[in-house]
LUMDOLUM-853722 format. One record per residue: x, y, z of N, C-alpha, C in turn. Coordinates in steps of 0.001 Angstrom, whole numbers, plus 524288, in hexadecimal, padded with zeros to 5 digits. Each point is the difference from the previous one (the first is absolute). Layout:
BEGIN
XYZXYZXYZ...
//
This chain:
BEGIN
87B687D077807F5800477FB1A801967FC5A800918052E8034080196803597FE2E7FF7B8055B7FA1A803AE801187FEF8803D57FC847FC3880277800D47FAFE7FC2F7FCDA801647FDC07FCE67FAFE7FC0E7FD9B800117FBD480499803087FDFB802927FEEA7FBF5803837FCCF8032E80407802C28038A800D07FD2C803C1805D17F9DF800087FD187FEDE8013B7FB0B7F95A800407FF107FD5F7FC7480143802F07FC487FBD67FD9E7FBF4800EF7FE027FCCC80492803AB8008B803347FFD87FCD6806227FAD68053F8026A80019804317FEF97FCBB80218802877F9A17FECC7FE1A8013A800847FB167FB0F7FC847FD9D7FDF97FC4B801C1802D77FC567FE917FED47FAF18041E7FDAD8008E804DA8033B801FF803677FDD1800B1804A37F9548023B7FF8180096804DF7FD777FA0C800E98009C7FC2F7FDE77FEC7800827FC557FB667FD8E7FBA47FEAD7FE4E7FC4C80504803097FD3A801977FEFD7FD0A803647FD138024B80504802A98058C8022B7FB9680276803AF7FBA67FF6C7FE157FEED802917FA557F9BB800AE7FFE47FD437FB8980046801FD7FB377FE047FD747FA327FFF87FD8A7FF1A805B4804678005F803F5800DA7FFC4805677F9B78031580201800078054A7FE7D7FCFC804DF802787FA1E7FDC67FDE87FEEA7FE827FAD47FBD67FEC77FE667FE5E7FB3E801B5803D27FC327FF827FCB07FA0A803F77FEA9800038047B80298804958032A800067FFDF806087F917802C58009E7FE19803F67FC807FBFC802EB801387FAA17FC8C7FD01802347FC2C7FAA37FB0C7FC757FDEF7FE317FC2A8063F802CC80021803837FE627FBF5805417FDB1803CB8033E7FEC7803E47FF4B7FCA98059E803D17FAE37FFDC7FEB67FADC800168047B7FB3F800937FF267FF0B8047F7FB9780216802F17FFEE8007D804E27FCCD7FF7A7FE3D7F91F804B07FB9A800328004C7FE2D7F94D7FB297FEE3800F57FD4B7FCC5802957FBFB7FC147FEBD7FB9B804757FF207FFB6805178033B7FB83802B47FEF9800ED803477FA08803D5800BE7FF1F801C5801E97FA757FDFF7FC917FBF97FF757FB437FFB27FF377FC587FD457F914800BB7FF087FE2B7FEDE8045B7FA51801F77FFC47FE6F803CB7FE428034F80442801547FCE0804057FC5880218801E17FAA6803377FBBE7FEE27FEEE7FF8D7FA867FBAC7FE237FE277FC9E7FD19803377FB4C7FE727FDFC7FAAC801317FF2E8002D803B88051C7FBA38035D802388013E805D280216805EC80089800728002B8055B80246800BE8058B7FC197FE047FF277FB86800D2804927FB067FB76803F48016180163804F27FFB87FD5580423800D97FF978031C7FCE17FC56804937FEC17FE8B803DC7FC95805B2802C48020A803D1802BC7FABA8038E802F2801377FD93806E47FFE38017880112805167FDA5805488021F80037804897FB9B80507800F27FC84800BF803FA7FD618003A7FE247FB7B7FFE87FC967FC167FE8F7FE3C7FCE47FE218021F7FA5B7FADB801428013F7FD38802C07FC05800F5805307FF6880279801ED80452801B4805F97FFBF80541801257FF05803387FD287FF418044D800A47FE05801E87FC4B7FBE17FF407FC597FF757FFB87FD827FA207FE5A801557FA2B7FC41804718022C7FD27802D97FCC0802C8804407FC788029880297803D980222803837FE93803967FFF87FC5E804557FBDF7FECC8014B7FFBF7FC2A7FE097FFDF7FAC77F9417FE057FE297FDAB7FF067FC4B7FEFD8065D7FF127FEA0803D5803BE7FEAD806537FF20805AD7FFEB7FBFB803268010E8016A80644800F97FE9A8007F7FD617F9F07FEC87FB3C800318016F7FDC17FA957FCE0801FC7FCE57F9EB7FF35800EC7FCC47FF097FB3F7FBF2803FF7FF64800B080372805317FB61804348004A7FB257FEBF803597FD93806AB8029D7FCC47FE678031F7FA327FDF27FE238009B802457F9E77F9FD7FD6F7FDEB800447F9CE7FEA3803137FDF880221801137FA0E7FF24801417FCB1804017FF3F80283803AF7FE797FD3A806407FA277FDDD80069800877FD5A8021E7FAEC7FC4F8019A800AC7FD5C805977FCF380338801F2800B27FD52806817FE4D7FA0C800A8803C07FCFF8029D7FE577FA3D7FFF97F9DD7FF31801127FD637FBAD7FE7F7FAFA7FFCA8010C7FD8A7FDB78067F806087FC15801BE7FE927FE52805628065D800D3801E07FFBE80055804A3804A780060803F7804B57FCE77FD5980490801FE7FF5C8057E7FCDC7FE5F7FF177FF2F7FA567FD158032C7FC4B800377FD087FA8680139803EC7FC50803DE801087FEA5801518048A7FBEE801C87FD937FA5A7FDA17FFC27FBFD800F87FE097FADE800907FA87800C77FB697FD7E80327801487FA127FFC88057A7FCD4802F1802DC805A88038C804247FE278032F7FEC27FFA38062C8009F7FC5E801637FD57800FD80583804327FEA4803898000980361805378051F800488036C7FD507FDB9805BF802927FC78802547FE787FEC080527805297FF618030F7FFF28025380634803C68002680103801887FBE2805E3804CD7FE86802E57FFE37FCAB80420803F98020F8032E7FF887FDD4804C880310802328048E802BD7FAF780189804D07FEEB7FF5B803D87FD348032A8017E7FFF6804758036A7FD7D802AF802717FFD78062A804CF7FE787FCFB804038027A8019A805157FFB07FF838026D800A980553805FF7FD64800AA803BF8016380433800BF805EB801767FFAA80362803C080250804867FEE5806047FF158001F8027B7FDA7801FC805737FC8D7FF9F801237FA847FD4880146800067FB347FF837FC507FC95805307FCC7802AA80376801DD802C8804F17FCF5801EA7FEF77FD528053B7FAA9800388011E7FF7F7FEF78066C7FC577FA6A7FF42802157FC887FF9B7FE267F9D77FFE37FD197FD8F8065C7FF598035F802457FC797FDEF804507FB5F800887FF907FB487FBD17FF337FB798014C7FEBC7FCE2800DC804E2801BE80012804367FE0A80196804AA801A98052480317803A88030E7FC5C8005C80700800EA80054801467FA7A7F9827FE1C7FD9A800F18024B7FB6E7FC258045E7FF4F801FA8055B7FD107FCD7805197FFDC7FEB2800487F99C7FB46800AD7FEC9800978005E7FA5C7FE06805FF7FF427FED2800437F91C7FE83805617FDFD7FCB77FEDF7FD7D7FCB7801897FDA97FCFD800767FB1D80177802867FBB77FF847FBCD7FA8C801D1800D67FBC57FB73800077FBA37FDD9803B77FE537FB938023C7FC4A801757FE6E7FA427FE457FD877FE868001B7FDE67F9477F9D78019D7FD5F80249801D27FA6F7FB68800E97FCAC800747FDBC7FB5E7FBC57FBCD7FF80800E77FC6C7F94C7FC218027E7FD3A801377FFFF7FBC97FB9B803217FBDD801727FB267FA557F92A7FD9B8015D801227FC367FD1C7FFC1802067F9F8803147FA1F7FCD77FFDF801DC7FACC7FADE7FE527FDD380006801A67FA3C7F9D27FEA67FCBA7FECD7FCAA7FEB48042E7FAC57FFB37FE097FBF28008A8001A7FC8B803A17FF9080235805607FFE87FE2C804F07FAC0800A8801CE7F9F48007A7FE9F7FDC180170803297FD397FC9F8036B802B87FAA47FD337FD317FB21805228051B7FE5F8034D803B4802E17FEB2805487FF6F8046D8035B7FAD47FBEF7FF58800427FCAC8025C7FB217FC33802AD801EE7FB7A803817FE677FD4A802717FF397FB07802DD807617FED380157800F9803F1802A28058A800BB806367FD2B7FCD480337804117FD81806277FE047FDF4803037FFDC802D67FF7D802A8804DB8052280017802E87FE0E8060B80458804E7801908038C7FFFA801FA80343802B1804C4800747FF1F805AC7FF928036B8058A800AB7FE548024E805368052A7FF2E8035F800A3803B5802EF8031A804BE7FF8F7FC9F80348802D6801A3806DA7FDE78028E801C18062880459801B18006C8023F80268804D48008E805ED7FF4C7FD4B80295803887FFAF805ED7FFB0805F78025580280801E5803747FF6380401802C3801057FF948036380658802BB804737FF6180030801FF8057C80759800D7801ED8006E7FEF4803EA7FD197FAFB8050D7FBFE802C5800477FABF7FE71800897FC64802D7803DD7FADE7FFBF7FBED7FF757FED07FAB97FCF97FF0D7FC937FC467FB71801AF7FA07800DC7FF8A7FD467FCA3800B97FEF47FD647FAAE7FE107FB748004A7FDA37FCE77FA847FB67803CB7FE3C7FCE88037B8028B7FCBB8032B7FD95803F18026A7FA9180511801BD80188800AB8030E7FB35801337FCEF7FA777FEAD7FC1B800ED8001C7FB727FAB87F9DE7FFB07FDBB7FD92800A0803BD7FAC17FF087FE3A7FE918033F7F9A88019280408800247FFE7802F77FAD6802177FD507FBA6804A97FC077FFA2801EB7FE937FCD27FCD77F9EA7FDF87FD1F7FE5B804A97FE177FAB07FF6A7FDA47FEA77FA867FC1E803217FE397FD81800D17FBEB802E07FFAC7FB0A8037C8046B7FFDB802977FFFD7FAC3803327F9F77FEFA802887FE53805C2801E17FC287FEA87FDD07FB847FEAF7FC7F7FE52802167FCE67FCA17FF947FD507FFED7F7ED8005D804BC7FFBE7FDF0800257FBFA806887FF1F7FBA88024980124801D88059E7FFB17FCBE801127F992800067FE0E7FBD3805A0803497FC197FE937F9887FBB37FFB97FBA3802DA7FBAF7FC717FF467FD6F7FC0B7FD1E8035C8007D8024D805F77FC507FCC180275800417FA44801428038B7FE938012E801937FAD47FFF98033C7FE6580488801FA802BC803A5803287FFD6804277FDDE802DB805CF7FDF67FD89803EC7FF3480264804CE802FF80260800FF7FE61804C4803DA803ED804E1800EB80045800D5806C9803DD7FD70803988004B800D9802C58035280468802CB7FCF08040F802E38043A805658029D7FF967FFB1805B68055D7FECB801167FED77FFC48072C80226806B9801D17FE297FF7880424801CE804C8803628048A7FE9A8036580456802D57FDF08044E7FE3C803E97FF5980249804E48019D7FC6E803B17FE3F800F28069E8038D805CF800717FACA801F8802B78017B805928024C7FE17803797FB967FC207FD457FD287FBA8803CA7FD9D7FB527FD3D7FE3C7FBB8804937FD447FC637FE547FF637FC957FC10803427FDC67FC4E800767FE0D7FD78801A8801707FC27802A9806797FDE67FFAE802367FD35803298025A8033D804A8800F57FCDF8036C80145801EB806DF805058051F7FD657FF35804DF80283802938043A7FE908029480190807E580348803558001D8007880224804D97FFE1806677FF437FCC7800EC805A87FE46806167FFC18055B80237803B08001E8060A800FE8047E802A980195801A47FD5E806037FB0380087802BF802967FA978055D802B47FBE47FE387FFC67FDD77FD77802FF7FAD37FDDD805D0801857FEEF800C8804557FFA180612800DA7FFFD803747FFCF803917FD967FFBE80482803897FF7A805D37FFD87F90B7FEBE7FD7E7FD667FEC87FFAE7FA347FFDE804E37FE1C7FC3B805E180057800268015A7FDC37FC637FFBC7FAC37FE287FFF97FC87804087FE947FA057FFCE7FC668002E7FB697FBEE802E7800817FB457FF117FC2580174802557FA9F8016A804277FF74801178024F7FA94804F57FEBA7FD24803A17FB588028180518800097FDF57FE5A7FC467FB767FBA07FD338001F7FC9A7FB237FD7F7FECE8029A7FA4D7FF7A805818014D7FCB6801617FA02804708016F7FB66800757FD4E7FE1A807907FF577FBAA7FE3D7FDD67FB06803CA800F07FCF77FE5F7FD347FA5A802407FA6A8015C802C57FE66803A18003C7F9F7801767FAF97FDC3802467FCB6803AB801AF7FA4D7FC67801C87FCA6800C17FCBD800A1803A67FB897FC88800F07FBA2800447FC2B7FC79805D57FEC77FF8F7FF127FB597FC237FF397FA10803477FFAB7FF0A8051D7FF277FC9E802567FA9B7FE237FFD87FD71804F8800577F98680175800427FF737FD5D7F9DC801DF802437FBA17FEBB7FF727FB137FFC47F8C87FDDC804A77FF05801F1803297FA857FFF07FB127FB16802A17FED78019A803D47FC737FB8C803EE7FABE801D07FCF37FE23804097FE2F7FAEA800BB7FE2F8003E7FD357FAF08031F7FF507FCE17FF977FE0E7F9D6801A87FA1980214802CC7FE518034E7FF787FACE8027D7FBBE7FCD4800037FBFF804AB803447FB267FE648025A7FC047FF527FBB380004803307FADC7FC717FF317FC68802317FC3F7FC59804997FF677FE67801127FAF17FDB17FE3C7FB55802618000A7FEFB805A1800337FA71800CE7FA797FF738029B7FD19806088016C7FA1F7FD98801D47FD248022B7FCD17FF58803B97FCDC7FC3D8024A7FD13800077FB7E7FA757FE8D7FCDF80226800C27FAA97FA717FAAC8007E7FD448002B800337FA847FD8C7FFA57FC3E7FD74804DC7FE618031B804CA8024F7FE76805AA80192804938027B7FCA2804D77FEDC8026280504802628007A802BD7FD827FC5380159803AD7FC19802027FBCE7FAAC805CB8026580083804477FE79801E18048A7FF8980060804937FE8D7FC807FD2F7FECC7FB8E8045F7FE1A7FBEF8011E804877FC767FD47804AB8001D80332805A5800B07FF33803FC8032F803837FF398046D800668032D8040380486805747FD9E7FD0D804A48005A8042D805157FF23800848039F8048A802CB801068024F7FF84804EE8032780261804057FE3E7FE5280505800188008F8054C7FCF4801B18039A8053D803AB802DB8003D801D58039B802F88014C8059D7FECE7FCD2804BD801DC8020C804007FE7C800E680333803C7802F6802A17FF8B8055580313802B3800AD7FD95803EE7FF99801D38064F801A07FC358033D7FD8D7FABC7FFA87FC727FDA87FD347FE6E7FC377FF12803827FD8F7FD9980328802707FD87805F17FC0A7FC5D803177FF3F805577FF5A802C18040F8038F7FF77803357FFCB7FA76803307FB397FF38801D57FD817FD7E8041E7FE447FA197FBE88005A8015E7FB80800017F9CF7FBF0805187FECD7FE03804B0803BE80234805877FCF57FDFF801507FC24804997FD4680325803C78002F7FB58806B37FDC37FC0A7FFC67FB88800207FD8A7FD317FBA47FF43801667FC357FC9B802FF8027B7FBD0801B07FA717FC03803E27FE068023E8045E80100803A8803B87FE54803147FE797FBDB8048C7FA3980154801E47FE757FC88803737FCC97FCDD7FDBE7FCDD7FE7B7FB027FE3E7FDCF7FDBB801CE800877FA3A803DA7FEDF7FE18802507FF7E7FAA67FB3D7FCFD7FD827FDAE7FCA18013D7FEC57FBC47FBA27F8697FE74800A47FEE780491803BC7FAB77FEFA800617FC86802557FBCF80188803D97FD7C7FC8B801877FB65802B8800EF7FA407FDCE7FF4D7FB658015B7FF847FB4880303804567FEC07FE4E805C5800F180364804537FECB7FF14803E1801828039B805147FF2A7FF4E804A1805938019D804A67FC3E7FBF98046280106802478051D7FD827FF79803128021180623802E17FE91800F4804208033D7FE47805197FD367FCC9802C9802317FEEA805917FE398016F8053C8026D805468007E7FF118028B804F88047C802B9802E57FC8580286804418017780311803CE7FE9D806728000C803687FEE17FB488023E804817FFA380434801C17F9797FFAD805057FFC97FF488011B7F81C7FFFA7FED57FFE88063C7FD457FCA2801897FE947FEF480602803FD7FDD3801DC803967FFC17FF0F806C47FD51802AA800D1805D67FFA68002D8025C7FEF3803228061E7FF1A7FD8D803DC803437FC797FFE2800FA7FCA8803E480390803F28034E803FF80110804E87FDBD80215803E9804B27FCEF805807FEFB7FF0D800F28028C7FE1F805897FF3880545804BC7FE5D803927FDCD8015480403803BF7FEC7802117FFF67FA6B7FECD7FBF07FC2F8017F7FE007FAAD7FAAA800BF7FDCE7FBD7800F8800BF7F9727FEF07FF0A801A0802307F8AE7FFCA805287FE4D8016A801C77FCDF801AA7FD097FC20805897FE008024B803417FC977FDA07FE647FC2B7FC807FCBD7FD43803B57FF607FA60800CF7F9C67FFDB7FC587FD3F804BE8005C7FA97800A77FCCF801D98015D7FB2F80507801D07FE5080214801947FAA67FFD77FC257FC8A801DB7FBBC803AD8025A7FBBD7FCC07FC577FC967FDED7F94C8007B802D77FAE77FD727FE2E7FF33803CB7FAAB80004803F4802207FDC3804DC7FB588031D7FDDF7FBE2804DD800217FE44803FA7FD687FC567FD997FACF7FD867FF5A7FC8F803847FF7E7FB687FF127F9C4800C17FD317FD388028E800A67FAC9800E27FC8C800D3802BF7FC1A80388804047FF6D800AA801B27FA098024C7FC2A7FD92802427FB518021A802E27FB767FB487FBE07FD587FE827FD147FF588045F7F9887FEF27FDD57FDEB800F27FAD680058804F0800C07FD8E803187FA73803597FFA37FB6F804D87FFD27FF79804757FE1D7FC137FEAE7FBC47FFDE7FF157FBF78023C7FEDE7FA907FE437F9F87FF537FD3C7FCBF803A77FFAF7FB8E7FF577FF677FFA3801647FB457FEFF7FD9F7FB9E8002B801F87F9637FBD680548801667FA9D7FFD9800C97FD54804C77FE8E802C4803BF802C980189800958046C8022C803A8801FD805E48033C7FEE1802377FBCB7FDE480481802677FD737FFFA801C87FB367FAE07FE047FDFE7FF58802857FA4F7FE668060C800977FC5E7FFCB8042D7FD87805E1800AF80517803B080074805C67FFD98042C80317802E4800F3802FF8001D7FB08800267FB727FDF1804717FF067FA4C7FD7C804A77FC6F7FB26800677FF467FF21803CC7FC3C800C1806368032B802188007C8051B801C080541800858062C800507FFFC801AC7FAF67FE198069D7FF6D7FFEA801EF8014C8058C7FD947FDF1803E88023D7FF6C805197FE217FBF9802D0800BD7FFB6804A57FEFD7FAA2803567FCD28027E803CE7FD7B7FC518037A7FC778027E804D1803398021C803FD803717FEA380101806C9801FC802C68007C805647FEAA801407FFC17FB6780307805027FDD87FA86803757FF267FC597FF2D7FF577FBBD80481800EB7FEC780080804E6801877FD5E8024D7FE15801DC806DB80359803FA800D5805317FF457FF9880529801C0802107FE34806907FCA28002D7FEAC7FC697FE97805777FB807FC59803488026C7FB177FDFE801407FB97802B4802E88011B802B680594804397FD4E8040B801B5802A5803588045D803DE7FF0D802AF7FF8B7FCF98028B803897FE727FE388055D7FDCF7FAB7800647FE2C7FDF1802DC7FDC77FD33803AE804DC7FE987FBEB802477FDB0802248064D803F8803AA8025B804F17FDAB801B88045D803328023A800758043B7FCF7801EA7FF917FAF080078804087FDEA7FBA8804EA7FD8F7FBD37FE458009A7FBCC80396800647FDBC802DE7FB3A80505803877FDC87FFFE8031F7FB1E7FEF97FCBC7FB3E802C57FC6C7FF467FF847FC2D7FC1C7FC717FC00800877FB7580059804187FBC27FBBE801767FBBC7FF7A7FA187FE2B7FD397FF9A7FDA57FFA77FBA87FA77801E6801BE7FC68800EE7FE2D7F9BC8023E8011E7FD587FB4D802E6801177FB7A7FF377FCE47FBB2802E4802847FECE805E2805B5801AD800FA8022580092804E57FE59804D9802CF801258043F7FC2D7FD84804A6803427F973800238022C7FCDD7FCB27FDAF7FB6F7FF237FFF97FDDC7FC9780609804FF7FDD48003F7FE117FB428043A7FFF3801F1804BE7FEB47FD32802BD7FF85803828062B804077FD0D801F4803197FD6D7FEFB8030C7FE938024A80673802D97FE907FFC480478802F28041A8052E7FDDD8057C7FE94802028015B7FB418036B805207FFC58015E800E07FB1A7FEF5805987FEB47FF1F8015F7FBA87FD6E7FFA97FB92805007FEBC800D2805BC7FFF77FD03803797FB5E7FDFB801177FB56803727FEE07FAE88004E7FE867FEA27FBF37FB98802317FF5F7FC567FFF27FDBA7FAF0801577F8688023780560801038024D8011E7FB21801CA7FD057FDC7803F57FDB380312803F77FB067FD30803567FBDB7FDAF7FCC77FEBE802667FC1D7FC1E7FE497FD387FF5B7FBB97FDBA8055C7FFB97FDFA802837F9867FDED7FF0E7FD6E8036F8022680003804A7800977FCBF8056E7F9D17FDAA800927FD06804CF800AF7FAE87FDF58017E7FC8B7FD1A7FCBF80218801497FAD87FD0D7FB3E7FA60802287FC2B8012F804FE7FFD2801778028D7FADF7FF317FF1E7FC06804ED7FEA0802038042C7FFBB7FCF8805727F9937FE297FF327FBFB802B27FC917FBDF7FE377FDF47FE6D7FCA37FCE67FBC37FBFD801C47FFC07F9BE7FCD37FD6E802257F9597FCF2803708017C7FC4A802A57FC2E802568045A7FBD68037480358803CE801EC804E77FE60805337FF627FB0A801E97FB4C802B2805957FFDF7FC517FFC2800867FB647FC357FC4F7FC598001B7FFA77FB287FF768064D7FC897FD33803AF804778009C806227FD66804AE801AC7FF9A804717FD0F802018061C8049A7FEC6800747FF1A7FAFC801687FBA37FD9B80081800017F9CF7FE7D803D47FD487F9BF8000D7FFC17FE82804F97FCE67FFB980452800EA7FFAF8013A805738020A80579801778057D8021C80099803C77FD0A8004C80491801937FC817FFEA800A87FA317FD9C7FDAA7FE597FF377FFD07F96D7FD88805DA7FFC27FE02800B7801517FB72805137FF77802D9803738007B8032F80111804E9800DA804BA802FD805278016D7FB918051E7FA507FE3080341801AB7FB3B7FD457FFBD7FA5E7FB7D7FEE27FF847FEFF801587FA0C7FDFD804747FE677FCAB801738036E7FC54806428025E7FEA78020E7FB637FB5B7FE297FCEF7FED8802487FB677FA4780426801C17FC0B800E97FE987FD08803E47FEB27FDD97FC54806A67FDC07FBC97FE647FBD17FCD2803BA8034F7FE80805A4803697FFBD7FEF3803A07FED68051B8010480498802E68001F804867FE00800418048F802F27FAD0800CE803DD7FC087FE6E7FDD27F89D8009E802EA801587FC7E803408027D7FAC27FD7D800957FD2680596801398013D803BE805D3802687FF90803D08004B804AD7FD2F80345803257FC89804CD7FE397FDCD80535803167FD557FC8C8046D7FD007FA677FE187FCB17FDD080427804207FD0C80488804F67FEC37FDFE8038C7FD84803787FE62800C7805BB
//
């Protein structure tokens, strides 16, 4: 009971502090400049055409790639970018002593939004790291847009310290007063301010009936901070990571990631098709995985598929599973990879040689 009260007081205090910080910044000239930028401050995104098309290469093959006919348009998906000013220190409420940093945001237009109208909502995609810029999300924007049937605008911010947002150089490490504000708290505040700005000032263009924030890896960590500070700002949040953001400790990373892997296996057990495939082999995806690892460690009793695969150690195989699990595109490969290694018929042996 006591711990619950402490948690409640902490959350309520954070919400009150957040409201105060946003309100005082709205009274500054920087906020006025940001409002004006929403109207006429959008620019071409420096790396959109190069990086966003990479995923199309791996998804559909080079022969199907068509370069855009004009800048920033790929398969009718247009991206423009904006740079906002946000406080270096969100806890400094003195407008006469205010230092700001740049906050860079990419907006990919939905297919239903060529004239800035009629999109069904906004999806904010947060990159991981810490230290990953929004460019790392670019290759996933087009597949995500297609998955959402081109009905949502997608916003990709560069967390401060990365990309085209303000960053610090080696010389700044001596300025502790400056670099101490490059934190998950600052990342969460920057995001909350930006969404508030778009919701209230991008009228007629930004549809906040369906606001969704998606975080991957470290993005889940500051997404967790964001939701404590702004619990009612968006409609939904998606945590895409292999470690619970509230548990993150390097010393327990393997254990915590394993919990997520077991949850992923549970999804297979609860999926009719996935479960049926392993039922055909009279096993489960978990037991099949343990069997394969046992074969690798035993070596002599290993099947031809396990012998032919390039991951000849159990640690290498576990690492392979982990890397696929953390990838939004490759985790779907895990069930059929386990299935084929366990089944190991003639075609599976040939496939395993190329693993």
